[in-house]
MDAnalysis code that builds the backbone (N, CA, C; Angstrom):
import MDAnalysis as mda
import numpy as np

u = mda.Universe.empty(297, n_residues=99, atom_resindex=np.repeat(np.arange(99), 3), trajectory=True)
u.add_TopologyAttr("name", ["N", "CA", "C"] * 99)
u.add_TopologyAttr("resid", np.arange(1, 100))
u.add_TopologyAttr("resname", ["MET", "ALA", "ASP", "ILE", "GLU", "VAL", "VAL", "VAL", "ASP", "GLU", "ARG", "GLU", "PHE", "ARG", "ALA", "ALA", "GLY", "GLU", "ALA", "GLN", "ARG", "ARG", "LYS", "ILE", "ARG", "GLU", "PHE", "ALA", "ALA", "ARG", "LEU", "ARG", "GLN", "ARG", "PRO", "PHE", "LEU", "GLY", "ASP", "ARG", "ILE", "PRO", "LYS", "ARG", "LEU", "VAL", "PRO", "ARG", "GLN", "PHE", "ARG", "ASP", "LEU", "PRO", "ASN", "LEU", "PHE", "ARG", "LEU", "GLU", "LEU", "PRO", "GLY", "GLY", "TRP", "ARG", "ALA", "LEU", "TYR", "ALA", "VAL", "ALA", "THR", "ALA", "PRO", "LEU", "ALA", "GLY", "THR", "GLN", "VAL", "ARG", "VAL", "VAL", "TRP", "ILE", "ASP", "ASP", "HIS", "THR", "ARG", "TYR", "ASP", "ARG", "LEU", "PHE", "GLY", "TYR", "GLY"])
u.atoms.positions = np.array([
    [-64.113, -69.324, 31.933],
    [-64.044, -70.191, 32.607],
    [-63.093, -69.781, 34.235],
    [-64.188, -70.156, 35.661],
    [-64.358, -69.834, 36.911],
    [-62.250, -70.005, 37.798],
    [-62.791, -68.943, 38.472],
    [-61.245, -68.883, 39.090],
    [-60.934, -70.720, 39.786],
    [-59.715, -71.034, 39.595],
    [-59.463, -72.516, 40.250],
    [-58.123, -72.051, 40.727],
    [-58.724, -72.606, 42.297],
    [-57.245, -72.207, 43.010],
    [-56.248, -73.555, 43.503],
    [-55.449, -73.286, 43.311],
    [-54.364, -74.444, 43.507],
    [-54.250, -74.352, 45.041],
    [-54.045, -75.202, 45.424],
    [-53.142, -75.020, 47.037],
    [-52.642, -76.337, 47.195],
    [-51.193, -75.883, 47.662],
    [-50.397, -77.209, 47.764],
    [-49.984, -77.470, 49.409],
    [-50.136, -78.663, 50.404],
    [-49.939, -78.890, 51.086],
    [-48.224, -77.928, 51.325],
    [-48.163, -77.295, 52.442],
    [-46.442, -76.667, 53.124],
    [-45.292, -77.736, 52.677],
    [-46.179, -78.798, 54.077],
    [-45.254, -79.519, 54.472],
    [-44.767, -80.894, 53.607],
    [-45.778, -80.871, 52.593],
    [-45.445, -81.905, 51.604],
    [-44.602, -81.078, 50.491],
    [-44.771, -79.815, 50.363],
    [-43.911, -79.373, 48.968],
    [-42.480, -78.944, 49.935],
    [-42.210, -78.288, 51.110],
    [-40.933, -78.631, 51.517],
    [-40.174, -79.510, 51.702],
    [-40.940, -81.131, 51.566],
    [-40.346, -82.387, 51.947],
    [-39.414, -82.625, 50.360],
    [-40.087, -82.138, 49.646],
    [-39.683, -82.711, 48.034],
    [-38.185, -81.647, 47.690],
    [-38.016, -82.419, 46.639],
    [-36.745, -81.763, 46.453],
    [-36.588, -80.857, 45.159],
    [-35.491, -80.229, 44.787],
    [-35.961, -78.802, 43.927],
    [-36.554, -79.401, 42.613],
    [-35.715, -80.269, 42.062],
    [-36.863, -80.711, 40.857],
    [-38.305, -80.848, 40.782],
    [-38.889, -81.205, 41.827],
    [-39.988, -81.740, 42.246],
    [-41.053, -80.416, 42.092],
    [-40.164, -79.608, 43.347],
    [-40.913, -78.171, 43.606],
    [-41.086, -77.258, 41.993],
    [-40.093, -77.561, 41.359],
    [-40.403, -76.588, 40.174],
    [-41.519, -77.135, 39.505],
    [-41.141, -78.110, 39.586],
    [-42.443, -79.004, 38.068],
    [-43.834, -78.812, 39.092],
    [-43.660, -78.868, 40.158],
    [-45.323, -78.702, 41.173],
    [-46.139, -77.148, 40.546],
    [-44.966, -76.743, 40.540],
    [-45.000, -74.974, 39.831],
    [-45.382, -75.139, 39.041],
    [-44.984, -75.952, 38.189],
    [-45.242, -75.724, 36.715],
    [-47.193, -76.667, 36.631],
    [-46.630, -77.930, 36.945],
    [-48.346, -77.999, 37.048],
    [-49.490, -77.431, 37.487],
    [-48.884, -76.410, 38.864],
    [-50.253, -75.668, 39.131],
    [-50.747, -74.899, 38.185],
    [-49.956, -74.239, 37.494],
    [-50.325, -73.005, 36.247],
    [-51.121, -73.992, 35.500],
    [-50.544, -75.241, 34.894],
    [-51.655, -76.096, 34.470],
    [-53.072, -76.469, 34.666],
    [-52.615, -77.076, 36.410],
    [-53.774, -77.235, 37.022],
    [-54.951, -76.437, 36.763],
    [-54.789, -74.662, 36.734],
    [-55.621, -73.966, 37.011],
    [-56.681, -73.709, 35.272],
    [-55.656, -74.355, 34.895],
    [-56.686, -74.283, 33.013],
    [-57.054, -75.657, 33.007],
    [-56.646, -77.427, 33.502],
    [-57.521, -77.999, 33.296],
    [-56.816, -78.896, 34.841],
    [-58.127, -78.892, 35.665],
    [-57.736, -79.548, 36.831],
    [-57.879, -81.005, 36.997],
    [-58.123, -81.635, 35.945],
    [-58.417, -83.560, 35.620],
    [-57.624, -83.783, 35.286],
    [-56.368, -82.616, 35.150],
    [-55.055, -83.017, 34.040],
    [-54.330, -84.748, 34.424],
    [-54.129, -84.954, 35.686],
    [-53.891, -86.201, 36.030],
    [-54.338, -87.538, 35.940],
    [-53.887, -88.702, 36.678],
    [-54.428, -89.974, 36.443],
    [-55.554, -90.009, 37.560],
    [-56.499, -90.243, 37.061],
    [-57.585, -90.520, 37.910],
    [-57.477, -91.678, 38.645],
    [-57.606, -92.062, 39.737],
    [-57.225, -93.012, 40.505],
    [-58.796, -93.395, 40.826],
    [-59.019, -94.929, 40.777],
    [-60.606, -95.664, 41.112],
    [-60.128, -95.582, 42.597],
    [-61.991, -95.432, 42.746],
    [-62.292, -95.204, 44.647],
    [-61.326, -96.547, 45.050],
    [-61.369, -97.713, 44.475],
    [-61.574, -98.920, 45.218],
    [-59.795, -98.824, 45.513],
    [-59.402, -98.112, 44.960],
    [-57.420, -98.334, 44.962],
    [-57.248, -97.005, 45.860],
    [-57.645, -96.033, 46.352],
    [-57.587, -95.085, 46.961],
    [-57.341, -95.389, 48.170],
    [-55.517, -95.230, 49.028],
    [-55.648, -95.262, 50.049],
    [-56.638, -95.134, 51.129],
    [-56.520, -95.771, 52.311],
    [-57.326, -95.428, 53.416],
    [-57.255, -93.866, 53.787],
    [-56.251, -93.482, 53.950],
    [-55.823, -91.972, 54.926],
    [-56.506, -91.009, 53.595],
    [-56.752, -91.279, 52.151],
    [-57.517, -90.177, 51.478],
    [-58.843, -90.565, 50.543],
    [-59.264, -91.416, 51.951],
    [-61.068, -92.081, 51.205],
    [-61.640, -90.789, 51.673],
    [-61.406, -89.750, 52.014],
    [-62.822, -88.644, 52.511],
    [-62.496, -87.928, 51.284],
    [-61.927, -87.559, 50.738],
    [-61.523, -86.833, 49.588],
    [-62.433, -87.328, 48.572],
    [-63.190, -86.370, 47.611],
    [-64.530, -86.447, 46.513],
    [-63.229, -87.266, 45.399],
    [-62.376, -86.871, 45.247],
    [-61.643, -87.727, 43.968],
    [-59.934, -87.918, 44.568],
    [-59.248, -88.511, 43.517],
    [-57.724, -88.269, 43.861],
    [-57.014, -88.704, 42.222],
    [-56.424, -87.869, 42.194],
    [-55.792, -87.799, 41.093],
    [-53.726, -88.152, 41.350],
    [-53.224, -88.527, 40.305],
    [-51.695, -88.854, 40.710],
    [-51.103, -87.976, 39.682],
    [-49.812, -87.138, 39.796],
    [-49.253, -86.547, 39.043],
    [-47.648, -87.233, 38.982],
    [-47.132, -87.612, 37.776],
    [-45.619, -88.050, 37.626],
    [-44.556, -86.802, 37.971],
    [-43.656, -86.810, 38.736],
    [-42.734, -86.115, 38.909],
    [-41.308, -86.304, 38.548],
    [-40.127, -85.460, 38.330],
    [-38.669, -85.988, 38.243],
    [-38.808, -87.003, 39.102],
    [-37.818, -87.701, 38.404],
    [-37.128, -88.688, 39.857],
    [-37.589, -89.656, 40.055],
    [-38.413, -89.909, 39.592],
    [-39.846, -90.985, 39.801],
    [-40.433, -90.770, 41.416],
    [-40.942, -89.491, 41.486],
    [-41.730, -89.162, 42.426],
    [-43.138, -89.120, 41.604],
    [-43.638, -88.806, 43.115],
    [-45.810, -88.683, 42.510],
    [-45.735, -87.904, 43.495],
    [-47.522, -87.034, 42.604],
    [-48.124, -86.333, 43.558],
    [-49.590, -86.772, 43.289],
    [-50.240, -86.207, 44.541],
    [-51.548, -87.052, 44.441],
    [-52.180, -85.771, 45.225],
    [-53.439, -85.535, 44.086],
    [-54.096, -84.216, 44.725],
    [-55.624, -84.090, 44.133],
    [-56.717, -83.827, 45.095],
    [-58.004, -83.763, 44.998],
    [-58.077, -82.749, 44.564],
    [-59.549, -82.936, 43.837],
    [-60.510, -81.348, 42.932],
    [-61.735, -81.521, 43.738],
    [-62.285, -80.474, 44.067],
    [-63.108, -80.003, 45.292],
    [-63.741, -78.841, 44.398],
    [-65.290, -79.061, 44.650],
    [-65.851, -77.449, 43.943],
    [-67.334, -77.350, 44.880],
    [-67.414, -76.050, 45.057],
    [-68.708, -75.691, 45.662],
    [-69.184, -74.434, 44.985],
    [-70.421, -74.536, 45.220],
    [-71.215, -73.247, 44.080],
    [-70.916, -71.981, 44.553],
    [-70.684, -71.685, 46.158],
    [-70.152, -70.226, 45.941],
    [-68.768, -70.357, 45.924],
    [-67.921, -71.123, 46.115],
    [-66.700, -71.294, 46.235],
    [-65.915, -71.273, 45.487],
    [-66.162, -72.126, 44.404],
    [-65.804, -72.094, 43.362],
    [-64.647, -73.565, 43.445],
    [-64.071, -74.084, 42.414],
    [-63.462, -74.768, 42.475],
    [-61.585, -74.559, 43.059],
    [-61.305, -76.227, 43.932],
    [-60.111, -75.891, 44.455],
    [-59.707, -76.992, 44.260],
    [-58.280, -77.228, 43.827],
    [-57.777, -78.364, 43.851],
    [-55.957, -78.301, 44.933],
    [-56.301, -79.633, 45.214],
    [-55.548, -79.692, 46.550],
    [-54.421, -80.539, 46.618],
    [-52.920, -80.169, 46.521],
    [-51.937, -81.414, 46.268],
    [-52.167, -81.736, 47.992],
    [-52.218, -82.978, 47.889],
    [-51.846, -83.579, 49.583],
    [-51.136, -84.585, 49.980],
    [-50.371, -84.531, 48.923],
    [-49.569, -86.162, 48.544],
    [-48.250, -85.498, 48.192],
    [-46.671, -85.807, 48.414],
    [-45.462, -85.443, 46.991],
    [-44.517, -86.499, 48.019],
    [-44.586, -87.817, 46.822],
    [-42.783, -88.290, 47.443],
    [-42.271, -89.123, 46.557],
    [-41.575, -90.136, 46.743],
    [-40.777, -91.127, 45.788],
    [-41.269, -92.239, 45.711],
    [-41.026, -92.785, 44.415],
    [-41.743, -93.893, 43.809],
    [-41.818, -94.884, 44.840],
    [-41.159, -95.304, 45.731],
    [-41.360, -95.721, 46.811],
    [-41.761, -96.067, 48.046],
    [-42.112, -94.732, 48.174],
    [-43.429, -94.689, 49.561],
    [-44.520, -94.929, 48.577],
    [-44.329, -94.815, 47.252],
    [-45.995, -94.466, 46.685],
    [-46.350, -95.691, 46.727],
    [-45.539, -96.758, 46.225],
    [-45.577, -98.104, 45.975],
    [-46.054, -98.494, 47.688],
    [-45.438, -98.412, 48.804],
    [-45.815, -98.535, 49.533],
    [-47.207, -98.089, 50.102],
    [-47.682, -96.727, 49.699],
    [-48.843, -96.442, 50.318],
    [-49.918, -97.031, 49.519],
    [-49.874, -97.786, 47.923],
    [-50.749, -97.985, 47.767],
    [-50.598, -99.785, 47.746],
    [-50.167, -99.969, 48.851],
    [-49.984, -101.539, 48.935],
    [-48.957, -102.868, 47.338],
    [-48.003, -101.702, 46.632],
    [-47.770, -102.223, 45.817],
    [-46.622, -103.159, 46.031],
    [-45.817, -102.215, 47.202],
    [-44.134, -103.329, 47.371],
    [-43.804, -103.340, 48.912],
])
């Protein structure tokens, strides 16, 4: 299997709590083996700010937090998993228009 790079937005990572950062580190190791590990979000439900991404997946974190990530591949560059958003369930609901 080709190398898979996992990149976490530094600002999002710092804003998360310690339990969430620990779980993100654990998920990063797992995502290198299985990049499509999370729940895929259907295109029709993807929030406007993430519509330019090729896809969007969700991971559940401790304390009701959520992380959103995208998987991109390029023939010469390989595969990259980019965590683009980390926050609590309340903001997740607002982001998706649930609350």
